[in-house]
C-alpha positions, 0 to 999 in steps of 0.5 A, a space after each residue: 146519589 142523595 145528599 145529606 140534605 135531600 135524605 132529611 127532607 125525603 119526609 115530603 111535603 105532600 098534602 095533609 089535612 089540618 085541624 080547623 079547615 086548613 090544608 097543608 100545601 107543601 110549605 104553605 098553609 091555605 088558612 080558612 077565613 079569618 074570624 073575629 079575634 076572641 075577647 081577651 086576646 093577646 094584648 087585647 089585639 082585636 084585628 085577626 092576622 090575615 095569614 095566621 102561622 099553621 102550627 107546624 112545629 114540634 109538640 111538647 116532648 114527653 119526659 122520661 124522668 120528671 120532678 114537678 115538685 108536688 107534695 113529698 118531692 124530697 128536694 131541699 132549699 138552701 145555701 148561704 145566699 138564701 134568706 127564705 124559702 117554702 119547699 111546698 108553695 101553693 101561692 104561684 105554680 103552673 103545674 099541679 098545685 104547688 112549686 118551691 118558692 126561694 128568696 135570696 138574701 142580696 149577698 151574691 152568694 149561691 142559693 139553691 134547690 137540690 137533691 142528692 142521693 137519688 137512684 143513678 141515672 143515665 143522661 145518654 141521649 138526654 137533655 134536661 128540661 127546667 121550668 122556673 120563674 123569677 118574680 123580678 129580675 132587677 138584681 138577678 146575676 146568674 143561674 147554674 145547674 149542677 148535675 153530679 154524684 158523691 154529694 156534688 163532689 163530682 159534678 158538671 155545671 151549666 151556667 144557663 143564664 147570665 142577666 144583662 142590664 142592657 140587652 134582651 134576656 131570655 129570663 124576664 120578670 114574672 114569666 114562667 120560662 123553659 130551658 133545655 140543657 145539652 151536653 154541647 153546653 156543659 161548660 164546667 166539671 169538678 171532682 172526677 169529672 172532666 170535659 175533653 179538649 173536644 168538648 165531650 164529658 168524661 161520663 154521661 151516666 151514674 148521676 145521683 144529684 142535681 142542684 138548681 142555683 141562683 145567684 143575686 147581684 148583691 144589690 138586692 134579693 131575688 125571689 124565684 120559683 122552681 116547678 120542674 127538672 126533667 129528662 127528655 130526648 136530646 137533639 141527637 134523637 132527631 139529628 144524630 150529628 146535630 144540625 147547623 142553620 145558617 141565618 142572614 139578617 137585614 137583606 144585604 146584597 152581599 148575601 146573594 153576591 158573596 154568600 150564595 156562591 160559596 154556599 152553593 159550592 157546598 150544597 148549603 141553603 140559608 135563611 134570610 130574615 128580610 126587611 120588606 121596606 129595604 128590598 129593592 133599594 141601595 145595597 139591599 137585595 132585590 125580589 129577583 135575587 130573593 126568588 132566585 135564592 128560594 127557587 134554585 138554591 132552596 133558601 128560605 126567605 123569612 121576616 125581620 120587620 116591614 118598615 125599616 124605620 121599625 127595624 131601626 127602632 125595634 119592637 119594644 119601642 112601639 105599642 102593641 097595635 104598632 108591632 102587631 100592625 108591622 108583623 101583619 104587613 110583614 107577613 102579607 108582604 112575604 106571601 104576596 111576593 111568593 115567600 112561604 116562610 113562617 119564621 121571623 127574627 127580632 130586630 137587635 134580638 129585642 123581644 121585651 114588652 112593648 111600650 104599653 106592656 105586651 110581650 113582643 114574643 106573644 105578638 109574634 106568635 099571631 104571625 109566625 111559627 118561630 121568632 129568633 133572638 141573638 141570645 146564646 148563652 146556651 145553643 138551641 135544641 131540637 125541639 126548642 124550649 121556647 120557639 118564639 126565643 130561639 137562640 142564635 150565635 151572632 157577631 161571628 167574624 174573621 177580623 182582628 180586634 173587632 169584637 163579636 165572636 171569633 170564627 176560631 171559637 166555632 172552627 177550633 178544636 173543641 169549638 162549637 162545631 165539634 160540640 154540635 157534632 160530638 154532642 148534638 144541638 141545633 146550632 143557629 149562626 146569625 150573620 149579616 153582611 159579607 166582605 170581599 176583604 177583611 171585615 171592619 166591624 163584628 156584623 161582617 164576615 169576610 168571604 174567605 172566613 165564610 168559606 173557612 166556616 162552610 169547610 168546617 161544617 162540611 168536614 164534620 158532615 154536619 147537616 145544614 138546614 134552613 130554619 123552616 126545614 129544621 122545624 119540619 123535621 120533628 116526628 
């Protein structure tokens, strides 16, 4: 009998010719000899990676419906929170020759760009792609997208960004950002629309109205620019019941000793994001354990940092050269030890700019095919909107009063697993240490809690793939 996972992987990993002289060899790419870095490269970095990423990642998905805000688009800026706007702004854009520019008034009230009364459209099997920019996020509070009818008297709402003053943010100053909105993430409904106890929306058709809304924090204005609102195929087009990736950070030995036996019983693989410096020391994994998990249980051994000191500090505390050097050493260490993963997770989820102003996610792209964060304001989609800012749900635990994400938020009725299987998403889970008994912190999960989680996934028949396997599933 062929397992769900085996069936998903039957696309194979046979040899495929690659542009640029490389060759696809199963799960690792033999790259042509590195050439000198081009002038004007990322952050002015001049030393080329010895192991560049293969580029085996999803292509840009073509839209079935697209509004790119060129001349005559018909959308209107407005709202009590809007101080000024230009519906046809030709000063800053990333497509065509213009975008919509809006500046809020610093009042904390809603500012929007919207259109109502459009021909009715269906969102079955589709997700929304947004392309936008915030010039300066200092006073940004949140961003919401509304989809509805009856001049939005009936609507669904996605709060797709709530800005943090302390943690890494998906939306950063002066960057064009892409966000995907899926039915699994819808969090409010009004009028004749509703969201069931199982997380399902009452309808996915008949929508005539859309509104892109921004709220400042009442401490000052925010200027934002909207470039595209589009409909593209959703995760269900590749994974009809969604897909789960179970990831572990920091190379704790308990991943091998406690998590692996539990997951082996269900035939589930995991992805471990490893700190090279820690391997073989103290309470961390050994190379032998890593190889055993990879070779005999199908686990993926990915990267988290080379130096333990870098993991503790995080990459934004380094210069671009220092960060790039750690990335390079990490990738070389993985390959030299027989670990073929091209995937990475940021220590502490931090991918802001280095001390000399270079975005860490851009440096990661020189060495890896994806990079995972711990942002979960929306759940990841397939294909992902921004592969170097993969979203993941972290802090999952079965403890009492220790913070984080309660296990019941996943396993309960209408929780993340129900939404995954009913509406489809790529649910990336970020775990750390597994304990025999009750967890003491939000970065721990008890063995019993992990068993509960695995059974809940299995009961719903949701496929479980490593990050590497999921990314290879795009056709």
